[in-house]
N, C-alpha and C positions, 0 to 999 in steps of 0.2 A: 433433310435432318437440320436440326438445331445447331447453329454455330456454337463451338466450346468458347465461352467467354477469356477473353485474353486480360492478363492483370498488366496494369500500368506500371511495371516494374521500375522504371527511371522516375517517373514522379514520386511513386511509393517510398522509394529510398529518399529522394529528395525533401519528402516531407518528414520522415523520420529523421534525416539528420539534421533540418530546420529545429526539431524539435531537442535533438540533443545537444545541438549548439547552444540555444535559449539557457539552458541552465550550466553549460560548461563555461560559457562567459563570464558568469557571475558565481564561480565556484568559492569565491570567500562565503556567500551566503547560502548556496544550494548544498555545498558539501561539507566547510569548514565549521558552519553554524550548526548543524545538526550534529557533529561529533562532542562540540563543547555541551550542548543540551543534554545528551545522553550521559556524559561523565558527570554532569551537575546532578542528574538523577540518579545515578549511581552513588555518586559521593553523599547525596542527603539522605538515601535508605540505608547505605551500609555504614556510613558514621555518625549522622547525627540522631539516627533512630535504633542503633545498636546493632545493625545488621550484620556484623562481622561475626559476631559469635551466634548469631541465629540459626535454626537449622529449618528446613521443610521437608518433611518426609526423609530425615536422613542425609539431605544435602545440604551444604553450606547455602545460606541464604543468597549471596552475592553470587553464586554459580547458578542458583535457580533464578534469580532477577535477571542476569544479564542478556540471556536470549530473548526476553521478552523487551526488553530495552531495544536490541537490534531491530526486531521485528516493527516494534513502534516507529522507529525512524525511517524504515523502510516505505511501511505503509503511509506515513503522514506526507512524506517528500513526493510518493508516486501520485498521491491525490493533488497535492499543491502543484505538481508540473503541468498535469492535463488542465485541472479548473483555471489555473492562471493564463495559459495559454489560450483558452475558449473566452474566457470573461475580458481579457485584454484585447483580443482581437474584435469583439463585439462592441467593447467600449470606445474604441479608437476607429471602428468603423473599416478595419481592413481585414473583416471576416471574408469580405468578397475573395481575397486573393487565395484564400483556401477553397472556397467554394466553386469558383470558376472552373479551375483546371478540369481535366476529364478525369475525376476521380468517381468510382462508385462509392455509394455510403460504406460497403465493406472496407473499401482500402482507406479512406477517411478515418474511421473507427480502427483500423489497423495501424495507420501510422501515428495518429496521435496517441492511442493507447501504447503503442511501443516504445514510444518517448518517454512516456510517464513511467513506464515500467523499467526502463533501462536507468532513469534517475533513481529509482527505489532501489534497483539493485547495486549501482555504483555506492550510494549512501550507504547500504548494507554493508558493503565489501571493508567502505573506510571505517565506519564505526566498529565493525567487528573485529578490523586488525587492531585498532587502537586500544578496545575494549580488553583485548587479550592481553595487552600491556600491564592491566591492573587487575584480571581476573582470570583465574585458572578456567579454559575453554576447551574442554574434551569436545569429542565427536563420536557421536554413538552409531549414527544414520545418516551418510552423505544424501542419500535419496531425499529424505523428508526433510533435509535443511535446503537443499536445492529446490524441490519441489514447493515448497511452502513460500520460500522466497519470492520464487517466481509468481505464483499462484497469488500470494497476497498483493505484491506490486501491480498485477493485473487487475486485479479486482478494484483497487483502490485508484489506479488510473482509469478504469472504466467510469468508477463512480464521481470522480472529479471531471471528467469528461460530462457526463450526464447533469451534474452539478454546474457545470460551466455553461452547458446549454441552455439548462433553465434559467439560472441568473441572469438580469437585466443590468446590473450594476455590482460594484465589489461588496457593498454591503450584504446582497443576498448570497455570493459564495462565502463569506464570513460566518453568516448564519449557518448554513451547512456544516461549516467547519467546528461551529462552537457547540451546534446541538446536535449533531449526527455523528461526526467524525472522532471527535476528542471524548463524548460521553463514551460511545461504544469501545473505543481503545481502552480507556482508563476501567471499564467495567468488565475487561477481558480475561481477568486472570492475569494479566503483567505483573503486578506486585503481589499476588497471594495466590493459594493454591484454592479451588471452588470448594474443594471437600470441607474447607473450614467455615462455609456458607450454609445457612438453613435451607432445608429442602426448596423452599419458594425461590430461593437465591441461586441455588443450583439449575432449577427449572429454566429461569430468566438467562444465565449464563449460557444455557443449552441452545437457545434460539438466537444467539448472538454470533454471528459469522465470524466477527473477529476474534473471538473466543478459539476457534478451531486452526487459525492461524497462527496464534500465540501457542495454543497447546502443542500442535504438529512440530512446529518450529523448535521449540523447546525440547520435545522428545528427541531430535535430531542430534540435541547436543548432550542432553543428560540421562537419556533413557527412560524418562518417567513422564508418563501423561497422565491429565485427570480423565481423559476420554479415549477409546479406542482410536490411534490415529488415522486408521484406514477409513473410519468413519469421516474424519475429518477433511480427508482427500477426498471423499465422495460430496461432501458438502460444499467444500471450495470451487469442485468442477460444476456442480450444479448451479451456484451463486453467480459464478463467471458466466455461464451460458446464459442465464436470465438477464445479468446486466449488460451483455454484448448485444442480444438481440434487443433490448429496450434503447440501448446507445443507436444501434443501426437503424430502428424505427425512428428515434427524433432527428437523426440526421438524414434519413430518405425522406420525410415528412417536410422537412424545412422548419421543424417545432422552433419559434423565436430566432431562426436563423436567417431566415429570408423574409422580407418585407411582403 
């Protein structure tokens, strides 16, 4: 009989704790900075652009905008945590400290990705609490809020891990951030409803996975979505499976990790 594979639970927990401690030691940068940045976005759109009096489908614009800003903070910080962890380890030459212990590729993927996911969720909770002091934050569906927060954090954590493995220096991961993560975030419907876009623009939005995480998360708060939120759940699950398999394959093959 084939023996049942055993998880290296102690090692996996140690790897996860290391990833969490990385961002908790610099909480000013990893927690406080996203709160300030998000509030600045809110101030610009709500005050400078007259958003206080605007409405989207009968919903005050600031209430429509706030969940999207929270989700952007979640996604960007989940990506930043895993990408920086892998790239810094490669540049400094201590990636061997992660690869040498008796971890399977699945355990490495899980430990690193969960560290990034945790940072995304912690930042999301902090930003959401601060945001609620300035914007009325209603709750329509706890399930969609929790699911999309976790699924989006995991998606960006996996994307950050993949980007970190691919990158050979900091310029490379900065390119991924500037040309992939940031454009997809801003074109995801965070600041607008895609119903206002022309048909071609709506089609492009529907192939952007970031749209589904923003739309579903917003639905959890205001009860309005541009797309059936159940479809969004399926899309995020599918994207996460694909990213997980790709990340697992890159680690298992030692792609740009082993000399």
